[in-house]
KOLPA-561076 format. One record per residue (C-alpha): x, y, z. Coordinates in steps of 0.1 Angstrom, whole numbers, padded with zeros to 4 digits, always signed. Layout:
N
XYZ...
END
This chain:
272
+0307+0255-0081+0288+0221-0093+0287+0192-0067+0300+0160-0073+0273+0133-0075+0278+0110-0046+0287+0070-0055+0259+0046-0055+0285+0017-0048+0322+0020-0039+0350+0005-0024+0379+0018-0005+0416+0001-0002+0395-0031-0006+0415-0063-0005+0408-0100+0000+0428-0130+0012+0420-0167+0017+0438-0192+0041+0461-0182+0069+0497-0178+0079+0521-0195+0052+0491-0206+0032+0476-0170+0030+0466-0163-0006+0463-0126-0015+0436-0124-0041+0431-0086-0041+0450-0054-0026+0440-0020-0025+0411-0017-0050+0395+0018-0053+0363+0019-0074+0331+0039-0074+0300+0035-0094+0276+0066-0096+0241+0065-0113+0242+0060-0151+0275+0047-0147+0288+0013-0170+0319+0002-0159+0338-0028-0171+0366-0047-0153+0392-0067-0175+0417-0089-0164+0433-0123-0170+0411-0155-0160+0418-0163-0122+0430-0126-0115+0402-0120-0087+0377-0101-0109+0348-0124-0096+0360-0120-0060+0359-0082-0066+0325-0084-0079+0313-0109-0048+0326-0083-0024+0311-0056-0040+0277-0074-0041+0280-0086-0002+0287-0122-0010+0322-0119+0007+0334-0100+0035+0367-0082+0027+0398-0090+0046+0412-0051+0046+0394-0019+0032+0357-0014+0029+0327-0013+0006+0298+0013+0008+0264+0012-0007+0248+0048-0008+0276+0061+0015+0269+0034+0043+0292+0004+0049+0277-0025+0030+0270-0051+0056+0258-0082+0035+0236-0091+0004+0207-0067-0001+0180-0069-0030+0193-0032-0040+0222-0049-0055+0212-0071-0085+0237-0100-0096+0241-0118-0126+0265-0150-0125+0282-0169-0152+0258-0194-0150+0222-0184-0152+0211-0200-0120+0173-0202-0130+0149-0224-0111+0142-0255-0134+0108-0260-0120+0095-0224-0127+0086-0210-0159+0102-0180-0176+0075-0159-0160+0079-0172-0124+0114-0170-0127+0113-0133-0134+0089-0126-0108+0110-0146-0082+0120-0117-0064+0087-0103-0056+0077-0135-0045+0104-0135-0019+0095-0102-0006+0060-0117+0001+0043-0096-0025+0009-0107-0039+0011-0117-0078-0016-0091-0087+0007-0063-0074+0036-0071-0096+0020-0091-0124+0023-0061-0149+0057-0054-0141+0070-0089-0150+0048-0087-0183+0064-0056-0193+0099-0068-0184+0092-0101-0206+0082-0078-0235+0114-0056-0231+0136-0087-0231+0117-0101-0262+0106-0134-0245+0069-0129-0248+0064-0161-0269+0085-0181-0243+0068-0168-0210+0052-0203-0201+0084-0222-0211+0110-0236-0184+0146-0232-0186+0153-0267-0203+0132-0253-0231+0153-0221-0237+0184-0216-0256+0216-0204-0237+0209-0167-0249+0174-0169-0239+0183-0179-0202+0208-0153-0198+0181-0128-0208+0156-0144-0182+0185-0136-0156+0193-0102-0164+0153-0096-0167+0151-0113-0131+0176-0089-0118+0164-0057-0132+0125-0062-0127+0130-0054-0090+0147-0023-0102+0181-0027-0081+0199+0005-0076+0230-0012-0091+0236-0043-0114+0268-0066-0110+0276-0091-0140+0301-0117-0137+0312-0128-0172+0275-0134-0181+0281-0143-0218+0316-0162-0214+0298-0195-0226+0278-0183-0255+0290-0184-0292+0304-0152-0308+0271-0145-0328+0248-0147-0298+0274-0129-0273+0273-0100-0297+0235-0100-0298+0233-0102-0258+0258-0073-0258+0237-0051-0279+0207-0064-0256+0225-0053-0224+0236-0019-0238+0199-0010-0250+0189-0020-0213+0214-0001-0196+0204+0030-0221+0169+0027-0213+0170+0025-0174+0202+0043-0165+0207+0014-0140+0245+0017-0127+0264-0015-0142+0296-0031-0133+0306-0062-0155+0340-0083-0153+0353-0099-0183+0385-0113-0196+0371-0103-0231+0391-0073-0245+0366-0066-0272+0335-0070-0247+0351-0046-0220+0358-0018-0244+0325-0022-0263+0301-0022-0231+0318+0001-0207+0320+0038-0207+0348+0034-0182+0374+0003-0186+0395-0007-0154+0423-0032-0159+0430-0055-0130+0466-0071-0131+0474-0106-0119+0474-0117-0081+0473-0098-0059+0448-0082-0081+0453-0043-0084+0441-0017-0105+0467-0011-0132+0452+0012-0156+0420+0030-0163+0405+0043-0196+0375+0063-0206+0356+0045-0233+0324+0067-0233+0333+0079-0269+0311+0070-0299+0339+0053-0319+0342+0026-0290+0307+0014-0298+0321+0003-0331+0344-0029-0329+0361-0021-0363+0367+0015-0357+0404+0023-0358+0407+0042-0324+0388+0010-0309+0411-0017-0326+0441+0004-0315+0428+0005-0279+0423-0034-0282+0457-0042-0292+0470-0020-0264+0449-0036-0239+0461-0070-0250+0498-0058-0246+0491-0045-0213+0476-0077-0201+0503-0098-0215+0533-0076-0200+0516-0077-0168+0512-0114-0166+0548-0119-0179+0564-0094-0158+0541-0096-0122+0574-0089-0101+0585-0058-0121+0575-0025-0110+0547-0013-0131+0532+0023-0138+0496+0025-0146+0496+0060-0152+0518+0053-0184+0495+0024-0196+0464+0046-0194+0478+0072-0218+0502+0053-0241+0475+0039-0264+0465+0075-0274+0501+0085-0284
END
């Protein structure tokens, strides 16, 4: 019997609330999710539905109100450099060049420049920013800034990479370029990735597994495998059928948040 691989990052009955008593606002409830080596999971949901909160919980930036988060089978007790995070805003240091920003993680560790210079240079080449290595953030386009942010997270070889709508502020053409870039990086490194988005097309295109989170309190209402080759083509009939179905799921859940919902039905309905 083959052994089931252990999860790199997982959560069990995870919940998060803010405030107290009558002003208590439950953002997430009973989230169960696991990320294994080589996984690329996308989380889809409406804006304000708690997706970013979930990512911050999984990254150790927030403490759960209920349930737990585990990293390599052990309770996650806070932020660790082994879990990389890319936010909606690039968060680059304006006084540092591209090269310095990408190598910042090594500097924080106290490593000497000569020990990581080659790794930084290789990553700069990998993200195709060799000509911009001495530029500062204000001299970069939006897409270049996000490539630097992703490179800064990946160069230290994290065990998992979390991405919080990293392309939401970009135009359609640039967004698609960076989607292809991220997929290429994932295929090359096999780094487990968890990306949240409210863009249905992006969720299907990037993920090997797609999870839909409903309105507050955010709960998983559907899960779909999107690993097949047809989901890498945004104009494939099966891609478009799933896209239409997921859009209806999000619209239905938003309009009927107080009604009984059956995630096992939505997970398979689009295939019928």
